[in-house]
C-alpha positions in Angstrom: 63.5 15.2 -20.7 61.1 12.4 -20.1 62.3 9.0 -21.1 60.2 6.7 -23.4 59.5 4.4 -20.4 58.3 7.4 -18.3 56.1 8.5 -21.2 54.5 5.1 -21.5 53.9 5.0 -17.8 52.2 8.4 -17.9 50.0 7.3 -20.8 49.1 4.1 -18.8 48.4 6.2 -15.8 46.2 8.6 -17.9 44.3 5.6 -19.3 43.6 4.3 -15.8 42.4 7.7 -14.8 39.9 7.7 -17.7 38.7 4.2 -16.7 38.2 5.6 -13.2 35.6 7.9 -14.6 33.3 4.9 -15.1 32.0 2.5 -17.6 30.9 4.1 -20.9 27.3 3.3 -21.8 28.5 1.9 -25.2 30.3 -0.8 -23.2 27.5 -1.4 -20.7 25.5 -4.6 -20.8 21.8 -4.1 -20.5 19.2 -6.8 -19.9 15.7 -5.5 -20.7 13.0 -7.7 -19.1 9.2 -7.8 -19.3 6.8 -10.1 -17.4 3.3 -11.2 -17.9 1.5 -12.0 -14.7 -1.9 -13.1 -13.3 -2.4 -9.9 -11.3 -0.7 -6.8 -9.8 0.4 -8.1 -6.4 3.4 -10.4 -6.1 1.9 -11.8 -2.9 -1.3 -12.9 -4.7 -0.4 -13.3 -8.3 2.1 -15.4 -10.3 4.3 -14.9 -13.3 3.1 -16.5 -16.6 5.9 -15.4 -19.0 9.3 -13.9 -18.9 11.0 -12.2 -21.8 14.4 -10.6 -21.8 16.8 -9.0 -24.3 20.5 -8.6 -23.6 22.3 -5.8 -25.5 25.7 -4.2 -25.5 26.7 -1.2 -27.6 23.2 -1.2 -29.1 23.5 -4.7 -30.4 21.5 -7.7 -29.3 23.7 -10.3 -27.8 21.1 -12.7 -26.4 17.5 -13.3 -25.7 15.6 -15.2 -23.0 11.9 -16.3 -23.2 9.8 -18.9 -21.4 6.2 -19.4 -20.4 5.8 -20.1 -16.7 3.2 -22.1 -14.8 1.8 -19.7 -12.2 0.4 -22.5 -10.1 -3.2 -21.1 -10.3 -5.8 -20.5 -13.0 -5.2 -17.4 -15.3 -8.1 -14.9 -14.9 -10.2 -14.4 -18.1 -9.2 -10.7 -18.2 -5.5 -11.7 -18.4 -6.2 -14.3 -21.0 -8.0 -11.6 -23.1 -5.1 -9.2 -22.6 -2.1 -11.5 -23.3 -3.5 -14.4 -25.1 -1.8 -16.7 -22.6 -4.2 -19.5 -21.6 -4.1 -22.2 -18.9 -3.5 -24.8 -21.7 -0.4 -23.0 -22.8 1.3 -23.0 -19.4 0.1 -26.5 -18.2 3.4 -28.0 -19.3 5.6 -24.9 -18.7 8.1 -24.9 -15.8 7.4 -23.4 -12.5 9.1 -20.1 -11.5 11.5 -21.9 -9.1 12.8 -23.9 -12.1 13.1 -20.8 -14.3 14.9 -18.5 -11.9 18.4 -20.1 -12.0 18.7 -19.8 -15.8 17.2 -16.2 -15.8 19.6 -15.0 -13.0 22.5 -16.5 -15.0 21.3 -14.7 -18.1 21.1 -11.5 -16.1 24.6 -11.7 -14.7 25.8 -8.3 -13.5 24.1 -6.4 -16.3 22.0 -3.3 -15.8 18.4 -4.5 -15.4 15.9 -2.4 -17.5 12.1 -2.6 -17.5 9.2 -0.3 -18.3 7.6 0.5 -14.9 10.5 -1.4 -13.3 9.0 -1.6 -9.8 6.3 -3.9 -11.1 8.7 -6.4 -12.8 11.4 -6.3 -10.2 8.8 -6.6 -7.5 7.6 -10.0 -8.9 11.2 -11.2 -9.5 12.3 -10.2 -6.0 9.3 -11.9 -4.4 9.9 -15.1 -6.4 13.6 -15.2 -5.3 12.6 -14.6 -1.7 9.9 -17.3 -1.8 12.2 -20.0 -3.3 15.4 -19.2 -1.5 17.4 -17.4 -4.2 19.4 -14.3 -3.4 18.3 -11.3 -5.4 21.6 -10.1 -7.1 20.9 -6.4 -6.5 21.7 -5.2 -10.1 21.4 -1.6 -11.0 17.9 -0.9 -12.3 16.8 1.6 -14.9 13.1 2.3 -15.3 12.3 3.5 -18.9 9.3 5.4 -17.5 11.7 7.5 -15.4 14.1 7.8 -18.4 11.2 8.9 -20.7 10.5 11.9 -18.4 13.9 13.2 -19.1 14.2 12.2 -22.8 10.7 13.2 -24.1 8.5 16.2 -24.0 4.9 16.3 -23.0 4.0 17.4 -26.5 5.4 14.4 -28.2 4.6 11.9 -25.4 1.7 13.1 -23.3 2.0 9.9 -21.3 4.8 7.5 -20.9 3.0 4.3 -21.8 5.0 1.7 -23.7 2.8 1.9 -26.8 3.1 5.7 -26.8 6.9 5.6 -26.6 7.0 3.0 -29.3 5.0 5.3 -31.6 7.3 8.3 -30.7 10.5 6.4 -31.5 9.1 4.3 -34.4 10.2 1.0 -33.1 10.4 -2.0 -35.4 8.8 -4.2 -32.8 5.3 -3.2 -31.7 4.3 -4.0 -28.1 1.6 -6.6 -27.9 1.4 -7.7 -24.2 3.7 -10.7 -24.8 6.9 -10.6 -22.7 9.5 -11.0 -25.4 8.0 -8.7 -27.9 7.5 -6.0 -25.2 11.1 -6.5 -24.1 12.3 -6.0 -27.6 10.3 -2.8 -28.0 11.5 -1.5 -24.7 15.1 -2.3 -25.7 14.7 -0.2 -28.9 13.2 2.6 -26.9 16.0 2.5 -24.3 18.8 3.0 -26.8 16.9 5.8 -28.6 16.4 7.6 -25.3 20.1 7.1 -24.2 21.1 8.8 -27.4 19.0 11.8 -26.3 20.1 12.0 -22.7 23.8 12.0 -23.7 23.2 15.7 -24.2 22.5 16.0 -20.4 25.9 14.4 -19.6 24.5 10.9 -19.1 27.3 9.0 -20.9 28.5 6.4 -18.3 26.9 3.7 -16.4 27.4 5.6 -13.1 25.5 8.5 -14.6 22.3 6.5 -14.7 21.7 7.1 -11.0 21.2 10.8 -11.7 18.1 10.0 -13.8 16.1 9.7 -10.6 15.7 13.5 -9.9 19.1 14.3 -8.4 19.2 16.0 -5.0 20.4 19.7 -5.1 23.8 20.3 -3.6 22.4 22.6 -0.8 20.4 19.7 0.5 23.1 17.1 0.1 25.3 19.1 2.4 22.8 18.6 5.2 23.6 14.8 5.2 26.0 15.5 8.1 22.8 15.5 10.3 22.9 11.7 10.1 26.4 11.4 11.4 25.4 11.3 15.1 22.2 9.3 14.5 22.4 5.7 15.9 22.2 2.8 13.5 19.3 1.3 15.5 15.5 1.0 15.0 13.2 3.8 16.2 11.6 7.1 15.4 13.2 10.2 13.8 11.9 13.8 14.0 13.2 16.5 11.6 13.2 20.0 13.3 12.9 23.4 11.7 14.9 26.6 12.5 12.6 27.4 15.5 12.8 23.9 16.9 9.4 23.1 15.4 8.7 19.4 14.4 8.5 19.2 10.6 8.2 15.5 10.0 8.1 12.3 12.0 9.0 8.8 10.6 10.2 5.4 11.6 13.0 3.1 10.4 14.8 -0.2 11.3 18.0 1.7 10.8 17.7 5.4 11.8 21.1 6.5 10.5 20.6 4.9 7.1 17.1 6.2 6.7 17.9 9.8 7.8 20.9 9.9 5.4 18.9 8.5 2.5 16.7 11.7 2.5 19.8 13.7 1.4 21.4 11.3 -1.0 18.8 9.3 -2.9 17.1 12.0 -5.0 13.8 12.4 -3.1 11.1 13.2 -5.6 8.2 14.2 -3.4 7.9 18.0 -3.5 6.6 18.3 0.1 9.6 16.3 1.5 12.1 18.4 -0.5 10.5 21.5 1.0 10.8 20.0 4.5 14.5 19.2 3.9 15.1 22.8 2.8 13.8 23.9 6.2 15.3 21.2 8.4 18.3 22.1 10.6 18.4 19.2 13.0 17.0 15.7 13.6 16.0 14.0 16.9 15.8 10.3 17.3 14.2 7.9 19.7 15.5 4.4 19.8 12.8 1.8 20.3 12.9 -1.8 21.4 10.6 -3.1 18.7 9.1 -2.1 15.3 5.6 -2.0 16.9 6.8 0.5 19.6 8.3 2.7 16.9 5.1 2.7 14.9 3.0 3.5 17.9 5.3 6.3 19.0 5.2 7.8 15.5 1.4 7.8 15.6 1.3 9.5 19.0 3.9 12.1 18.1 2.1 13.0 14.9 -1.2 13.3 16.7 0.3 15.4 19.5 2.4 17.8 17.5 0.7 17.8 14.0 3.9 18.1 12.0 3.5 20.3 9.0 4.8 17.7 6.5 3.1 14.5 7.9 -0.1 13.8 6.1 -0.9 10.4 7.5 -2.5 10.5 10.9 -2.1 14.3 11.1 -5.9 14.8 11.6 -7.3 11.9 13.6 -10.5 13.9 14.2 -11.2 13.5 10.5 -11.7 9.7 10.8 -15.1 8.9 9.5 -17.6 6.7 11.3 -21.2 5.7 10.6 -23.5 6.4 13.6 -27.2 6.3 14.4 -28.5 9.7 15.3 -30.0 10.4 18.7 -33.6 11.2 17.9 -37.1 9.6 18.1 -36.9 8.4 14.5 -33.2 7.8 14.0 -31.3 7.8 10.7 -27.7 7.2 9.7 -25.1 9.9 9.5 -21.3 10.3 9.0 -19.6 11.2 12.3 -16.1 12.7 12.6 -15.8 11.9 16.3 -12.4 10.5 17.3 -14.0 7.3 18.4 -17.4 6.0 17.3 -20.2 5.5 19.8 -21.3 1.9 20.6 -23.3 0.4 17.8 -21.6 2.5 15.1 -19.6 1.3 12.1 -16.0 2.1 11.8 -13.5 3.5 11.7 -14.3 3.6 8.0 -11.5 3.7 5.5 -12.8 6.9 3.9 -15.7 9.3 3.8 -16.8 7.7 0.5 -16.9 4.3 2.2 -19.0 5.8 5.0 -21.5 7.1 2.5 -21.6 3.8 0.6 -22.3 1.9 3.9 -25.2 4.3 4.7 -26.8 3.9 1.3 -26.5 0.1 1.6 -28.2 0.0 5.0 -30.9 2.4 3.9 -31.6 0.3 0.8 -31.7 -3.0 2.7 -33.6 -2.1 5.8 -35.8 0.8 4.8 -34.0 3.4 7.0 -35.2 6.9 6.3 -33.0 8.9 4.0 -34.4 12.4 4.8 -32.2 14.6 7.1 -35.0 16.5 8.8 -35.4 16.1 12.5 -38.9 14.6 12.7 -41.3 15.5 15.5 -42.8 12.6 17.6 -46.3 13.5 16.3 -46.4 14.3 12.6 -47.4 17.8 11.6 -50.9 18.2 10.1 -49.4 19.3 6.8 -46.6 16.7 6.7 -46.0 14.9 3.4 -44.1 11.8 2.6 -41.5 11.3 -0.1 -41.6 8.8 -3.0 -40.0 6.1 -0.8 -43.3 5.7 1.1 -45.2 4.9 -2.1 -42.5 2.5 -3.2 -42.7 0.7 0.2 -39.0 1.5 0.9 -39.6 3.5 4.1 -42.2 3.2 6.9 -42.6 7.0 6.7 -42.7 8.0 10.3 -42.8 11.6 9.0 -46.6 11.1 8.3 -47.4 8.0 10.3 -45.6 8.7 13.5 -45.2 6.1 16.3 -47.7 3.8 14.6 -45.6 3.5 11.4 -43.6 0.5 12.6 -40.3 2.4 12.2 -39.2 1.2 15.7 -38.7 -2.3 14.1 -36.6 -0.6 11.4 -34.5 1.1 14.1 -34.0 -2.1 16.0 -32.9 -3.9 12.9 -30.5 -1.0 12.1 -28.9 -1.1 15.5 -28.5 -4.9 15.4 -26.9 -4.7 11.9 -24.4 -2.1 12.9 -23.7 -3.4 16.4 -23.8 -7.2 16.0 -24.7 -8.9 12.8 -24.9 -7.2 9.3 -26.4 -10.4 7.8 -29.8 -8.8 7.0 -28.1 -6.1 5.0 -25.9 -8.6 3.2 -28.8 -11.0 2.4 -31.0 -8.2 1.1 -28.3 -6.6 -1.1 -27.0 -10.0 -2.3 -30.3 -10.6 -3.9 -30.3 -7.2 -5.6 -26.7 -7.7 -6.8 -27.7 -11.0 -8.4 -30.8 -9.4 -10.1 -28.6 -6.5 -11.4 -26.0 -8.9 -12.8 -28.6 -11.1 -14.4 -30.0 -8.0 -16.2 -26.4 -7.1 -17.3 -26.4 -3.9 -15.2 -22.9 -4.7 -13.9 -22.1 -1.1 -12.9 -25.0 -1.0 -10.5 -24.1 -4.5 -9.3 -20.6 -3.3 -8.5 -21.9 -0.3 -6.6 -24.1 -2.5 -4.5 -21.2 -4.9 -3.9 -19.1 -2.0 -2.7 -21.8 -0.9 -0.4 -22.0 -4.4 1.2 -18.2 -4.5 1.4 -18.2 -1.1 3.2 -20.8 -2.3 5.7 -19.0 -5.5 6.4 -15.6 -3.9 6.6 -16.8 -1.2 9.0 -18.5 -3.7 11.2 -15.5 -6.0 11.3 -13.2 -3.1 12.3 -15.6 -1.9 15.0 -15.9 -5.4 16.5 -12.2 -6.1 16.6 -11.4 -2.8 18.2 -14.2 -3.2 20.7 -12.7 -6.5 21.7 -9.4 -4.7 22.4 -11.1 -2.1 24.6 -12.5 -4.8 26.9 -9.2 -6.3 28.1 -5.5 -6.2 28.9 -3.1 -8.4 26.9 0.5 -9.6 27.0 1.6 -11.3 23.8 4.8 -12.6 22.2 5.9 -12.9 18.5 9.0 -14.4 17.0 11.2 -11.9 15.0 14.6 -12.7 13.4 15.7 -15.3 16.0 14.4 -13.2 18.9 11.1 -12.6 20.6 9.1 -9.4 20.7 7.0 -9.2 23.9 4.3 -6.5 24.1 1.7 -5.5 26.6 -1.6 -3.6 25.9 -4.4 -2.1 27.8 -7.7 -1.2 26.2 -6.0 -1.1 22.8 -3.1 1.1 24.0 0.5 -0.1 24.0 1.9 -0.2 27.5 5.4 -1.4 26.6 7.5 -3.8 24.5 10.8 -5.7 24.9 12.9 -7.7 22.5 14.6 -10.7 24.1 16.5 -13.8 23.0 15.5 -15.7 26.2 13.5 -15.2 29.3 10.2 -14.6 27.5 8.1 -15.2 30.6 10.2 -12.9 32.7 9.8 -10.1 30.1 6.0 -10.8 30.1 5.8 -10.5 33.8 7.7 -7.2 33.7 5.4 -5.8 31.0 2.3 -7.1 32.7 2.8 -4.7 35.6 2.8 -1.8 33.1 -0.8 -2.4 32.1 -1.9 -1.6 35.6 0.0 1.7 35.6 -1.0 2.8 32.1 -3.3 5.8 32.1 -5.9 5.4 29.4 -8.3 8.0 30.7 -8.1 9.6 27.2 -9.5 7.8 24.2 -6.9 5.7 22.5 -6.0 6.8 19.0 -7.8 4.8 16.3 -4.6 4.3 14.3 -2.8 3.0 17.4 -5.6 0.5 18.1 -5.4 -0.6 14.4 -1.6 -1.1 14.8 -2.1 -3.2 17.9 -4.9 -5.3 16.4 -2.9 -6.1 13.3 0.1 -7.0 15.5 -1.9 -9.3 17.7 -3.7 -11.0 14.8 -0.5 -11.5 12.7 0.6 -15.2 12.1 2.9 -16.4 14.8 1.7 -14.1 17.6 0.9 -16.0 20.9 -1.2 -14.6 23.8 0.5 -15.1 27.2 -1.9 -13.2 29.5 -5.4 -11.9 28.9 -7.2 -10.0 31.6 -10.8 -9.4 30.6 -12.7 -10.6 27.5 -10.9 -11.0 24.2 -13.5 -12.3 21.7 -15.4 -11.5 18.5 -19.0 -12.5 18.0 -19.6 -15.9 16.4 -22.4 -14.3 14.3 -20.5 -11.1 13.7 -19.4 -9.4 10.5 -16.4 -11.7 10.0 -18.6 -14.3 8.5 -19.1 -12.1 5.5 -15.4 -11.1 4.9 -15.6 -12.5 1.4 -17.3 -9.3 0.3 -14.4 -7.2 1.5 -12.0 -9.6 -0.3 -14.0 -9.4 -3.5 -13.9 -5.6 -3.6 -10.2 -5.6 -2.8 -9.5 -8.1 -5.6 -11.3 -5.8 -8.0 -9.2 -2.8 -6.9 -6.1 -4.9 -7.4 -7.1 -5.6 -11.0 -7.6 -1.9 -11.9 -3.9 -0.9 -12.0 -3.3 -3.8 -14.3 -6.1 -2.7 -16.6 -4.6 0.8 -16.8 -1.2 -0.7 -17.5 -2.8 -2.8 -20.2 -4.1 0.3 -22.0 -0.5 1.1 -22.9 
């Protein structure tokens, strides 16, 4: 017989066991947040409004709303979208004044947002910039949740406005933070009711929303047990020892283990994990060394599941053809010849640059290899009549095309100013006539020319010298040596920087750079040297960029980049 006291103890024990299962969702506190911002990048844009709704058991227990002074003018596009003007935020608090009260409101609740990486990205950046610790709350993205809770037929896309229509929310989204947070909160609870059928009934179950990893793959997590918790490069190997995938991490063990435990959603990576039977690691002294080794390994072994850098020979350049009457062409050489543009960011950019130079300088557009002396029956195209080409096809050496060739070589090799000036006038004329689409195309062409010339000039500068440089990192110093754009070696030291520099300097003499240095390696080296805080200790040779070079026109590249940054926000606004 069990005594009453023992029965009570058993009941208490049973209750504790039920609590060990987790926190039921009807007891979970959710804080649904929505932000309005001046752009899409936390590094370049600011928050203009925060709205948040706190719920528990489906009931609203609190709300938070404030305008925020972003510290910069609000773009007209954002004003039109949200209705928030500079006048409305002029007396509003700055984000550093808002954060303490918002973080207190958030507490330890589950943070919810529609397209959560966007909102949490801004909040994390603000905390980091103003010295506040990000609390690390569990995050639920209602876009991810909607993929489990709705069908394609009822919700062909997962925009907030679409989901509001599907679930018939009382509050209609209107691109104001609090109203959108209220609508998102309604949608959240409607979707939680649906996913309960899939066994998502407790707070802990929310993690499984992110495409859970199959058991057969999770069992392979033991591969990470012997991996060092140090920075470096990891290589997944297949059943025949083949290299499947190469990557880098500041903590190799943590990164390798994450592949098997965090619900990887990329199909190609899942396929790779199905095949993987082992993982190799290479500990590196610095992050730069790890990145360079990754690029070299990918280029050497062409791992099946690495897309980035897997085909360096596909890198596009713009080059001048070798013929009596040269033209411009896209080259896929591993390195561009002198006087070429590039490496270009894409084949599309290469074609834009070619069209821009042709339009500005009158470079011939035909692809025929022309004879020195025109044929008797040769005919010119329409560009001759328009005065847009010297037409060496019918005029030969007396056409004046040699002057065009000289201007083209100078624009690509030294100073693209003639191209910029000519197209700048065309852009202004198109904009004045309200032909904004063509004006944008011309602007992109100018940007492609300038960007390609800037990259060519900075990489050419690397190829002329050997460098030893130092950079502060987390209370230590990263010292690195380079020769002709190739990494010779790196060290991380807490003291003795000059001793490390002397050791590394000898490596530049021994480094064999007979083969052409990979473009991506040179790009990594250039970015590292040019980063704020980097100091040059030794330079053997010439490290310089032309005063009258492409860098003078960098504003065109920045203008195009700003336009690209605004496009995702425009797409988000459609919902």
